[in-house]
Structure formats: C-alpha cells, structure tokens
C-alpha positions in Angstrom: 301.9 83.2 179.8 301.2 86.3 182.0 298.2 86.3 184.2 296.2 89.5 184.7 295.2 88.1 188.1 298.1 86.1 189.5 296.0 84.9 192.4 294.2 82.6 189.9 297.4 80.9 189.0 298.4 80.6 192.7 295.1 78.9 193.5 295.5 76.4 190.6 298.7 75.2 192.3 297.3 74.6 195.8 296.8 70.9 196.6 294.3 70.0 199.2 297.0 68.3 201.3 298.7 71.7 201.8 295.5 73.2 203.2 295.0 70.2 205.5 298.4 70.9 207.1 297.9 74.7 207.0 294.3 75.3 208.1 294.9 79.0 208.7 295.7 79.6 205.0 292.8 81.5 203.5 293.3 80.1 200.0 291.1 77.4 198.5 292.5 74.2 197.0 292.7 73.8 193.2 289.8 71.3 193.1 287.0 73.7 192.1 289.3 75.2 189.4 290.1 71.7 188.3 286.4 71.0 187.9 286.1 74.0 185.6 289.2 73.3 183.7 288.1 69.7 183.0 284.9 71.1 181.3 286.8 73.7 179.4 289.4 71.2 178.2 286.7 68.7 177.1 285.0 71.5 175.0 288.3 72.7 173.4 289.5 69.2 172.5 286.1 68.1 171.2 285.9 71.3 169.0 289.5 70.9 167.8 288.9 67.3 166.8 285.5 68.0 165.2 287.2 70.6 162.9 290.4 68.7 162.2 288.9 65.4 161.3 285.6 66.0 159.3 285.7 62.5 157.9 285.9 60.7 161.3 282.7 59.3 162.8 281.5 60.0 166.4 283.1 56.8 167.7 286.6 57.6 166.5 286.3 61.2 167.7 285.3 60.0 171.1 288.2 57.6 171.1 290.6 60.4 170.2 289.1 62.8 172.8 289.3 60.1 175.5 293.0 59.6 174.7 293.8 63.4 174.7 292.1 64.2 178.0 293.0 61.1 180.0 295.2 61.3 183.1 298.4 60.0 181.6 298.3 62.4 178.6 297.7 65.4 180.8 300.3 64.3 183.3 302.8 64.0 180.4 302.0 67.6 179.3 302.3 68.8 182.9 305.8 67.2 183.2 306.9 69.0 180.0 305.8 72.3 181.5 307.3 71.4 184.9 303.9 72.2 186.6 304.8 69.8 189.4 307.6 72.1 190.5 305.1 74.8 191.5 302.6 72.7 193.4 301.9 73.6 197.0 301.8 70.2 198.8 301.5 69.0 202.4 304.6 67.4 203.9 303.1 64.0 203.7 302.1 64.3 200.1 305.5 65.7 199.3 307.3 62.9 201.0 305.2 60.3 199.2 306.3 61.6 195.8 303.2 63.7 195.2 305.0 66.2 193.1 305.5 63.6 190.4 302.2 61.7 190.9 300.3 61.4 187.6 297.0 62.2 189.3 298.3 65.4 190.9 299.9 66.4 187.6 296.8 65.9 185.5 294.7 67.7 188.1 297.0 70.7 188.2 297.0 70.8 184.4 293.2 71.0 184.4 293.2 73.6 187.2 295.6 75.8 185.2 293.3 75.5 182.2 290.5 76.7 184.4 292.6 79.5 185.8 293.4 80.7 182.2 289.7 80.6 181.3 288.8 82.7 184.3 291.6 85.1 183.7 291.5 85.6 180.0 288.6 83.7 178.5 288.0 80.7 176.2 290.3 81.9 173.4 293.3 82.0 175.7 292.4 78.6 177.2 292.2 77.2 173.7 295.6 78.6 172.7 297.1 77.1 175.8 295.6 73.7 175.2 296.7 73.7 171.6 300.2 74.6 172.5 300.6 72.3 175.5 299.1 69.3 173.8 300.6 69.9 170.4 302.6 66.6 170.2 299.5 64.6 171.2 297.3 66.4 168.7 299.8 65.7 165.9 299.8 62.0 166.7 296.1 61.7 167.1 295.1 61.3 163.5 297.2 58.2 162.8 297.3 56.7 166.3 295.7 53.3 167.0 294.9 53.3 170.7 294.7 50.0 172.6 291.2 49.2 173.8 290.6 50.1 177.4 290.7 46.7 179.3 287.5 47.5 181.2 285.7 48.3 178.0 287.0 45.1 176.3 286.1 43.0 179.3 282.6 44.4 179.4 282.0 43.7 175.7 283.1 40.0 176.2 281.0 39.6 179.4 277.9 41.1 177.9 278.2 39.1 174.7 278.9 35.8 176.5 277.0 36.1 179.8 274.5 38.9 179.0 275.8 40.8 182.1 278.4 43.4 182.9 281.4 42.7 185.1 281.1 43.7 188.8 284.0 45.4 190.5 284.4 44.9 194.2 286.8 46.7 196.6 288.7 44.1 198.6 290.9 46.4 200.7 292.6 49.8 200.9 295.8 50.3 202.8 298.2 53.1 203.6 297.9 56.8 204.5 295.7 59.1 202.5 298.5 60.5 200.5 299.7 57.0 199.4 296.7 54.8 199.6 296.7 51.5 197.7 293.5 49.9 196.6 292.8 46.2 195.7 289.8 45.4 193.6 288.5 42.1 192.2 286.3 41.8 189.1 283.5 39.2 189.3 281.8 37.7 186.2 279.1 35.1 186.4 279.7 34.8 190.1 283.4 34.0 189.7 286.4 36.2 190.5 288.2 36.5 187.2 290.9 39.0 188.2 292.4 41.1 191.0 294.2 44.3 190.6 296.0 46.9 192.8 296.6 50.6 192.2 296.8 54.1 193.7 293.2 54.7 192.9 290.1 52.5 192.5 290.1 53.2 188.8 293.7 52.0 188.4 292.9 48.9 190.4 289.8 48.2 188.4 291.8 48.5 185.1 294.5 46.2 186.4 291.9 43.6 187.5 290.3 43.8 184.1 293.6 43.4 182.3 294.3 40.3 184.3 290.8 38.9 183.8 290.9 39.3 180.0 293.0 36.2 179.2 291.0 34.1 181.6 287.8 35.3 180.1 289.0 34.7 176.6 290.1 31.2 177.6 286.7 30.4 179.1 284.9 31.6 176.0 287.2 29.5 173.7 286.6 26.4 175.9 282.9 27.0 175.8 282.8 27.3 172.0 284.8 24.1 171.7 282.4 22.2 173.9 279.5 23.5 171.9 281.2 22.6 168.6 282.1 19.2 169.9 278.5 18.5 170.9 277.3 19.4 167.4 279.6 16.8 165.7 
C-alpha cells in the first residue's frame, strides 16, 4: 500500500538497536508505534471473530484471538510480506540474526499496523490485517489449538495443590541482542522443570512443557496411593 506520510512507515521499521548505535539519528524507534499497533490489531481481530463466528462462545473466541495475535502467527505473516528486509537494525542485532528473529518480526508487523492506522485510519488498518492474516483467518474456524503449556500446568497445579506455579529466573547470559534466559518452575516447593529461551516468556513456556509430564506422573501416583488406601 502507499502511505500518504512515508515517514510513518520509516519509523515503523526502526529497531531500537539501530538508534543505540546511531544516537544522532533524530528518528524514534518503532516501539511506541508497536504499542499502538498491538491495540489496533487486537480490536480488529476481536471484531472480525465476533462477526464471523456468532455461535462461538467467549472462551473459543478468546482462544482464536490469542492464536491470531501471538508472536509466531504475526512473525509468519511478516515473513510472507518480507518485512524483515526493511528493518533498520544495529550491527550487533544484524549479526545475531535479528532480521529473522520472530520477536522482531512480530513487533514490526504490529508497528506497521500502527503506522497504517495513523496514516489512513481504522478502515485501512482493518483491510491490511484481513489481507495479511487471511490464511490464518481461514484456518481459525476449524483449528484445534494445543493448550498453552503454562495454562495447562496452572490448571493442574491449582486443582491438585490449590496454588499456582511459580517461575524463577535462574540466569541470563549473552549480549543484549542475543540474550538467553533460564527459568525454573516451582510447584509445592519443588522444581518441576527448567527451560531456556530468547525471552523470559519462552523460557517459562519451555519450563512448563518439561514440567507437565512430571506433574501428571505425580498426580497419577498420588491418586493410586489414595485408591490403595481405600481398598
């Protein structure tokens, strides 16, 4: 699409790492625009789903929306549109593979949605979201999405121990553009899983994924002991 104010598109492509290495550049990073785009995207997707699936309840609509606006979905759309090619990155971020990093791609997608909204309004932003996420919208109705491991682990923990899992950062290593986080998840004062990722959220999900089979095994063992005691 053509921007009436090309400067908005240019700002949507400026990563903070570029400004860190070019402090004399007067432009802002795309982070504020990303914030706006995230809100616009959430509204558009919620409205689209509300109209498209009148028979679905709030829980299913929330599940569909979460899938459509999650990082990996937006990164996939950004790859199709080659948004990473236009990113302005610092040398360190570039060298670390930042142009293909899912977090950067999802953020630039949201920033561009924000830029379109500022440039041409909500209707234009809606058309862009519909077009760019068309494959995902088409799959949404029949898709059965796997439960988020953190959500599933929380359900098990609350039902069995009446408390939520606690995530604890163990360490973070590496430079800012390629930092790795290690997190452990603690349930009933026991470390049930440990995960590593490029963000705390990724590390927490990995920790939860590893904790799930251990948690399920503990619950099964506990039920067997209770059943045995009743015989």
